[in-house]
N, C-alpha and C positions, 0 to 999 in steps of 0.2 A: 685951513679954514677959509682964508681969503679967496682961494680958488673956488671953493664951494659957493660962497656968497656971490661971486662974480657970475656964475653960470645959472643960478637959480631962476633968474627972470625968464629964461627960455624953457625951463623944464616943466613939462606937463604930466610926466609919467615917471613912476618909480617901479623898478622891478627888483625882485628879491630871489635869492636862493632860499630854499625852504628848510632843509634838514641841517641843523647846526646854526642857522640864522634866525628862523622863526620858531622851529620846533627844537626842543632840547634833545638833540640826537645822542649826545653822550649819555644822558640819564636813561633814555630809552634803550640804547644798545646794552648798557651795563645791566639794567634790570632784566632784559631778555636773556642775556647770556648767564646771569646768575641763576635764573630759573632753570636753565638747561644744564649748565655745567657744575652748579652747586659749589662745593668746597674746593673744586679744582682751580677756581679763579679767585678765591678769597685772598685779599691782600695783593692782587696782581692786576689791578684795574688798568694801570698805564700799559702794562704788557699786553693786555687784552685789546685795548684800543689800537696799539701799534700793529699787532698781528692782524686785526681786522682791516685796518686801512691799507696795509700792504697787500693782503689777499684780494680785497676789492679792486685795488688799482691794477693788479695783475690780470684779473678776470676782465675788467673793462677795457684793458689794452688790446685784447684779442678781438675776434669778430663780434659784431653787435649781438647781444642777447637781451631779452626782456629783463627788466630789473628783478623780477621774481627769481629768475634763474641766477642772476648775479648774486642775490642774497643767499640762495641755496648753496651755490658753489663756494662762496666766501665763508659761509658758516661751516661747511665741511672742512675747509682748510684750517679754520681757527680751532675747531674741535680737535683735529689731528694734532695741532700745535700743543694742545693741552692734554694729549694722550687719550683722546676719546674718539670713537668712530660713530658718526651719526647714522641711525637707521633711517629707512625710507620715510617713516612716519614723522621724523623730526626735521626733514629738509626744508619744510615750509614754515618753520616756527617764526622766523623773523618777518616774513611777509604777512603772517597772521597777526602779529603783534604790532607791527609798525603803524597802522592807522590809529592806534590808541596812544601813541607817544604824544606827550603833552607839549604845548607851546611854552616858551620861556614866560616868566611872570609878567614881563613888560610888553609882550608881543601884541596881545589883543587891543589893549588901550592905545598903544602907539599906532597901530594900523587904523583904528577908528579915527584918530586925530588926523592922520595923513590922508585918509580917504576924503576928507572934506576939501582938500586942496588939490590932490593929484589923482590921476588914474593909477591903479595898482595892478601889477602883473607878477607872475611867478615864472622863473626859469629853473627847472628842477630835473635832476638825474633820477627819474622815477617813471613808473608806468601810470597810465591814466586811471586805472581802477584803484590803485593804491593811493594815489593823491586824492581821489574822490572820498576815501575814508578819512584821510588827514584833514581835508577841507572842512569837515564838520567841526573841527576844533577851533575854527576861526570865526569871529563875529563879523568882520568886514568881508564884503564880497569882492573878489578879484575880477577885474575887467577882462583878463585873458590869462591863459596858462600855456606854457610851452614845456612839454615833457621830453625826456629822452626817447620815449616811444614815438612821439610825433616826428622826431628828426632822425631817428636811427643811429644816434651816437650819444656819448657822454661828455660833459664838460671835463676837461678844458678844450675839447674839440670845438669846432666852429659852429656846429649845427644850431644850437639854441640862439646864438646871437645873430646868425644869418637869418633865421626865421623871424626874430624880433624886428630887425630892420626891414625885412622884406614884406612884413604884413601888419605891423602894429604901430610903429613910431619912427621918427627921424632921429638921427644920431644926436643932434644937439638938444633934443627934447626929453632925453631920458637920463636918469641916474640909476645905476645898478648897485644894489646893496647886498653884501654877502660876508660871511665869516671867513671864507677861504680865498686868500689872494691867488693861490695856485689854480684852483678850479674855476674861479670867477674873475678875479682881477686881471689875470694874464690874458685870457681871451677878450675881455672887455677892452683892454688896451689895444689889442690887434684891430678891433673894429672902431676905435676912436670914441668909445663910450665912457663917460665919466663913471668912476668906481668909488664907492664909499665902503670903507672897511669897518664892519661891525665886529670889532676885536673882542669877543666875549671872553676869551681865555688869556688875554694879555700876552699874546705871542709876538714874535719878531717877524717882520716881513722879509723873507729870504728869496723873493722872486723879483721879476722886472716890473711887476704891477706898481703903478704910481697912484695911490688913492688921492682923491681931492679932499678927503676928510677921513678921520678915524674916530670911532666912538665905541665906548664900552658896551653899549646896548642900543636897542632901537629907540627907547624912550629919550635917550640923550640926543639922538639925531633929530627926533621930532621937536624937541626943545630948540635945537639949534636953527631949525628952519621956520620956527614960529608957528608950528602946527598945533 
């Protein structure tokens, strides 16, 4: 916390991961797969999440594909894990539902408070058109957005952060806030960008990321910086 307070005087901009940090990714993913797989996933929520995260990481580790296709391929692998084969008509179900996934309860109020003091940006592993749907869920307007589609890669690759420093802000002027130390904290450290961990799930940091602050939610961070 002392480190966070020390650097705040130079900070003009906050950037955020979106899904899992601002948007309740867990709830959205769970409700979407429940609708698709029904009783096959009852009582197996943790298994579903683990299967999806693994599948998505494997797809994203290969050649760049638009996130729509990442969602489709990952969904197919998860369905197979639970003994079901997706037909062509269901490959797009996550892309269709994702824009309706809701923000966490504290997200909008906290963003509105932070907007009064800072420029706000998003660095997200998403396609532009999908984020355009999600953006309707937010009351605050973002000053800029960097998507995977813009840079042709997925975090924790360098693309998002290279674009951030190349066109939007200087290193000492920005704090990046995210739920995932692996996807966001590690590349932020490579670029010398201050990272704040929004640890919504009370997890343990098992990466080389070194947060300058850790908070249970975005509202707690807004309180800490006096927004």
